[in-house]
N, C-alpha and C positions, 0 to 999 in steps of 0.2 A: 773288499767283499762287495759282490754285486747286489744291487738293491732289487727287490721284487717289483715286477711290473704292476702298475696300478690298473685296476679294472673299474670302469665307470658303469653305473646302472643305465638302463635304457631311459629312465625318467630324466636323469642328469643330462644325458646326451641330447634328449629332445628339448629340454629347457635352454641349453646353450645354443643349439642349432636354431631354435626359434628366435632367440635374442639376436643371433647373427643375421637372420632373415629380416628382422625388423630394422636393422641397421641404425639403431640408436647409438650404439658404441661401435668402434671399429673392432675388427677381429683381434688385433693386437691388444687392445684394451681388455676385451673379454678374456683373452688368453692369460694375461698377467693377473687379472682379478680372480680367475678360477684356477690358476696354476695348471694350465693345460697348454700344450703346444698349439700354435696357430694352425698348423697343417691339419691337426685333428679336427679343429673347429670347422675349417673349410670342408673337410671330408664329410663331417656330420651334416653340415648345411646342404651340401650337394645331395647327400642321400635323402634328406628330408624333402628337398624340392623334387627329386625324382620319384620317390615312393609315396609322397603325400597324397596324390589322388587315389591311390589304391586303398588308403585307409577308409575312404567313404564308400567304396564299392562293395565291401563285405557287409552282409546283413546277419544280425544275430551271432556274430563271431564265426560264421561259416564261410569257407572259401567258395568261390563260384563253381569250382570243380565238384565239390560235394553236393551242391544244389543240382548240378546237371545229372549226377549219379542218381539222386533221389527222383528227379524228374523222369529219367529213363525207367526206373523201377516202377513208378506209378503208371506210365504208359503201358508197360508190360502187363501190369495187373488189370488195367482197363481192357486190354486185348483178351486176356483170359476170361474175364467176366462176360464180355460180349459173346465169346464162343460158348460159354456155359448157358447163357440166356437163349441163344439160337438153338442149342441142343434141346433145352427144356421146352421151347416153343414147338419144336419138331415132334418131340415125344408126346406132348400134351394135345396136339391137334386131333388125334382120333377120339379123345374124350369130350370134345366140344360138340 
């Protein structure tokens, strides 16, 4: 009978990858201690090193694309408000 594949949590992967980056123990030692294949640990370590800088680029849990969308929306609103202000100035000029 085939055994079910184990699924590891993101926290577990992060802890193991961080331990691999620290290089206190070898990958083989970590693999035997946590009962995980060394290839998986190397993969998690590589993923941590590649994606690590992106963790600090996000602010308030929002992706940069979402921030750009909000920024564009605000610029559109500023443009509309400027147009309304100019229209009101033009219409109010005869009353001054």
